[in-house]
C-alpha positions as CSV (number, residue, x, y, z in Angstrom):
1,X,14.1,19.2,71.3
2,X,10.4,19.6,70.6
3,X,11.2,21.9,67.6
4,X,13.6,19.3,66.2
5,X,11.0,16.5,66.5
6,X,8.4,18.8,64.9
7,X,10.8,19.6,62.1
8,X,11.5,15.9,61.5
9,X,7.8,15.1,61.5
10,X,7.0,18.0,59.2
11,X,9.8,17.0,56.7
12,X,8.7,13.3,56.9
13,X,5.1,14.3,56.1
14,X,6.2,16.5,53.2
15,X,8.5,13.7,51.9
16,X,5.6,11.3,52.1
17,X,3.3,13.8,50.2
18,X,6.0,14.3,47.5
19,X,6.4,10.5,47.2
20,X,2.6,10.1,46.8
21,X,2.6,12.9,44.2
22,X,5.4,11.1,42.3
23,X,3.6,7.8,42.5
24,X,0.3,9.4,41.2
25,X,2.3,10.8,38.3
26,X,3.8,7.4,37.5
27,X,0.3,5.8,37.7
28,X,-1.0,8.3,35.1
29,X,2.0,7.6,32.8
30,X,1.5,3.9,33.2
31,X,-2.2,4.1,32.3
32,X,-1.4,6.3,29.3
33,X,1.3,3.9,28.1
34,X,-1.1,1.0,28.3
35,X,-3.7,2.9,26.4
36,X,-1.1,3.8,23.8
37,X,0.1,0.2,23.5
38,X,-3.5,-1.0,23.0
39,X,-4.0,1.7,20.3
40,X,-0.8,0.6,18.6
41,X,-2.0,-3.0,18.5
42,X,-5.2,-1.9,16.9
43,X,-3.3,0.2,14.4
44,X,-1.0,-2.8,13.6
45,X,-3.9,-5.1,13.0
46,X,-5.7,-2.5,10.7
47,X,-2.5,-1.8,8.8
48,X,-2.1,-5.6,8.2
49,X,-5.6,-5.8,7.0
50,X,-5.1,-2.9,4.7
51,X,-1.9,-4.4,3.3
52,X,-3.7,-7.7,2.6
53,X,-6.5,-5.8,0.8
54,X,-4.1,-3.8,-1.3
55,X,-2.2,-7.0,-2.3
56,X,-5.5,-8.6,-3.2
57,X,-6.5,-5.6,-5.3
58,X,-3.1,-5.8,-7.1
59,X,-3.6,-9.5,-7.8
60,X,-7.1,-9.0,-9.1
61,X,-6.1,-6.1,-11.3
62,X,-3.2,-8.1,-12.7
63,X,-5.4,-11.1,-13.3
64,X,-8.0,-9.0,-15.0
65,X,-5.3,-7.7,-17.4
66,X,-5.8,-4.1,-16.4
67,X,-2.6,-2.0,-17.0
68,X,-1.3,0.0,-14.1
69,X,1.9,1.9,-13.4
70,X,3.1,-1.3,-11.8
71,X,2.4,-3.5,-14.8
72,X,5.9,-3.2,-16.3
73,X,7.5,-4.2,-13.0
74,X,5.1,-7.1,-12.4
75,X,5.8,-8.4,-16.0
76,X,9.5,-8.1,-15.5
77,X,9.4,-10.0,-12.2
78,X,7.2,-12.7,-13.7
79,X,9.6,-13.1,-16.7
80,X,12.6,-13.3,-14.4
81,X,11.0,-15.7,-11.9
82,X,9.4,-18.1,-14.4
83,X,12.6,-19.9,-15.5
84,X,13.8,-20.1,-11.8
85,X,10.5,-21.7,-10.8
86,X,10.6,-24.2,-13.6
87,X,14.2,-25.2,-12.7
88,X,13.2,-25.5,-9.0
89,X,10.3,-27.7,-9.9
90,X,12.5,-29.9,-12.1
91,X,15.0,-30.3,-9.3
92,X,12.2,-30.9,-6.8
93,X,13.4,-28.3,-4.4
94,X,10.9,-25.5,-4.9
95,X,7.4,-25.7,-3.6
96,X,5.2,-22.7,-4.2
97,X,2.0,-22.2,-2.2
98,X,-0.5,-19.9,-3.8
99,X,-3.0,-18.2,-1.6
100,X,-6.4,-18.3,-3.4
101,X,-9.4,-16.3,-2.0
């Protein structure tokens, strides 16, 4: 009977140690996940800033009249959208907000 009790205690102790080892591993993963999530948020913010800067550079380049590989596409879109914008304004249904920096 004593051996049986010792075996149960030994297995319970080993089970507790295994559970603690598993919990420690989960804690490490949780900390790494949080750090990765924080890093992803920083990357998202920096990417947004880079996108805004790129759009500003495109706008400044276009306004300065500098020809780029995108100029034909920009001109095409401007030519297509101009009549639509005029009609929209005439009908009073189109309001365009221009972001000026």
